[in-house]
C-alpha positions as CSV (number, residue, x, y, z in Angstrom):
1,X,73.5,95.9,114.5
2,X,77.0,97.1,115.3
3,X,78.6,100.5,115.7
4,X,82.0,101.3,114.4
5,X,83.7,104.4,115.9
6,X,80.3,105.9,116.7
7,X,78.6,105.2,113.4
8,X,76.0,102.6,112.5
9,X,77.2,99.6,110.5
10,X,74.4,97.5,108.8
11,X,74.6,93.8,109.6
12,X,75.5,92.8,106.1
13,X,78.5,95.2,106.1
14,X,79.6,93.9,109.5
15,X,79.4,90.3,108.3
16,X,81.5,91.3,105.2
17,X,84.0,93.0,107.3
18,X,84.2,90.0,109.7
19,X,84.7,87.7,106.7
20,X,87.5,89.9,105.3
21,X,89.2,90.0,108.7
22,X,89.1,86.2,108.9
23,X,90.6,85.9,105.5
24,X,93.3,88.5,106.4
25,X,94.2,86.6,109.6
26,X,94.4,83.3,107.6
27,X,96.8,85.0,105.1
28,X,98.9,86.4,107.8
29,X,99.2,83.0,109.5
30,X,100.4,81.5,106.2
31,X,102.9,84.3,105.7
32,X,104.2,84.0,109.3
33,X,104.5,80.2,108.8
34,X,106.6,80.6,105.7
35,X,109.2,82.9,107.4
36,X,112.4,81.3,108.7
37,X,112.7,80.8,112.5
38,X,115.1,82.9,114.5
39,X,117.3,79.8,114.8
40,X,117.3,79.3,111.1
41,X,118.3,82.9,110.5
42,X,121.1,82.6,113.1
43,X,122.4,79.4,111.4
44,X,122.3,81.0,108.0
45,X,124.2,84.1,109.2
46,X,126.8,81.9,110.9
47,X,127.2,79.9,107.7
48,X,127.6,83.2,105.7
49,X,130.3,84.4,108.1
50,X,132.2,81.2,107.8
51,X,132.0,81.3,104.0
52,X,133.1,85.0,104.0
53,X,136.1,84.2,106.1
54,X,137.1,81.3,103.8
55,X,136.8,83.6,100.8
56,X,138.8,86.3,102.5
57,X,141.6,83.7,103.2
58,X,141.6,82.8,99.6
59,X,141.5,86.4,98.4
60,X,143.0,88.6,101.2
61,X,142.4,91.8,99.3
62,X,138.6,91.3,99.6
63,X,137.3,92.6,102.9
64,X,135.3,90.1,104.9
65,X,132.4,92.6,105.4
66,X,132.1,93.0,101.6
67,X,131.9,89.3,101.0
68,X,129.4,88.9,103.8
69,X,127.2,91.7,102.3
70,X,127.3,89.9,98.9
71,X,126.4,86.5,100.5
72,X,123.5,88.1,102.4
73,X,122.1,89.7,99.2
74,X,122.4,86.4,97.4
75,X,120.5,84.6,100.2
76,X,117.8,87.3,100.1
77,X,117.5,87.0,96.3
78,X,117.2,83.2,96.5
79,X,114.5,83.5,99.2
80,X,112.5,86.0,97.0
81,X,112.8,83.7,94.0
82,X,111.8,80.6,95.9
83,X,108.3,79.3,94.9
84,X,105.5,79.8,97.4
85,X,104.8,76.6,99.3
């Protein structure tokens, strides 16, 4: 028999809470594993900067920071549309 913040929790409720916590931890581990690593994020950003500079050279009237913002949005959209692994 456990107590949660000073109140009695029946064993069946405690077991259900522990099971729910385990499931939540498992789901968080899967989500964390699916996220890109800091190195991947840095590589993607460097690639976006290089592409933005190339586009700016081809179209000097378009500011680099505008192109970079569009590339970042496109990358985010493709990540959201990617099927779950």
